[in-house]
N, C-alpha and C positions, 0 to 999 in steps of 0.2 A: 532423551531426556530434554534437550534444547528446545525440540519441536513441541513438547508438552508444555514446557514453561512459556514458550511463545504464544501458544493458543490460550493458556491460562491468563496471561498478562492482556492479552487482546480483549478477552471476554470481561475483564474487570477494569477497564479503563474508565477513570472517573474525571480526568482533567481535560478541559477544553484545549488546553495548549500543550498536547501531548501527541506525538507521532512516532512512526517508524520509518527509517530511511537506510538506503543502500547506494553505494556508488554504481553508476551505470557506464556502459561502454562508451558514451560520448564524452566522458569526462565531468558529467554532471552528477545527479543523484535521482533517485526514485524515492518519492514520499507517499507513504500509506497514512491517510487521515482516518479519523473515526467519525466521519459525517456521512449520512446517507448519500448515496449516488443520485443525484437528480437526473442525471442523463439517461438513466435506465429506471425508471420509477416502477416498471414491472418485475424487477427483481429486488424486492425489499431487504434482502440480506446483504446486498453490495455496498461497500463503502467507498468513498471518493479517494482518488490518487492522482498524483501527476509526476511526470519525469521532466525535470529541469536539465537542460542540456547546456553544455559549455558556450555554445554560440548564443545563448540567451532564449532560445526557443523553449516553449513549455508545451507539453503534450498531456492532455487530461485523459483520465478513464475511470474505471472502477475496479475494485479488488475484493477478494474474499479469501479465506483460509479453508481449503477442503483436502482431505486425504493427504495430510503432512506437507502440503505445498501451498505456496501463495499463488493464486491465479489472478492475473491481470487482464482486462479487456479495455483496450484504448478506444476513445470515441470513434476513432476512423474504422473500428471493427478488428484491428489486429489483436491478437491475444498471445500471452506468454505466461510460462509457469517458472516460479523461482523458488529456491531452496529458502526456507524461512530463516536459517541461521545466517544468512547473508545481511539481514536487516538488524540494525540497533535501535534501541528505544532512546527517544529524545524527549526532554521535558523542558519547557520554557519556565525559567524561575519567576 
């Protein structure tokens, strides 16, 4: 049920200041944005994302939701799959 809600909320995002985030292994966070991924224009369904690391480094990539999973492809070519229940919705007031 949580996965269905996640997909529904992603498909109805209407605010520019809305995102999804999860803690990452480096002590930072993974942030899923609702902007087109300009680094992979051939894949029109991908959205922009980044991973902010505790040491201040930021790694950019693209993401989308397929087969009940969040799929991320970083700009350096590495790809990962995450459980969508790890992410929480954030809205800037």
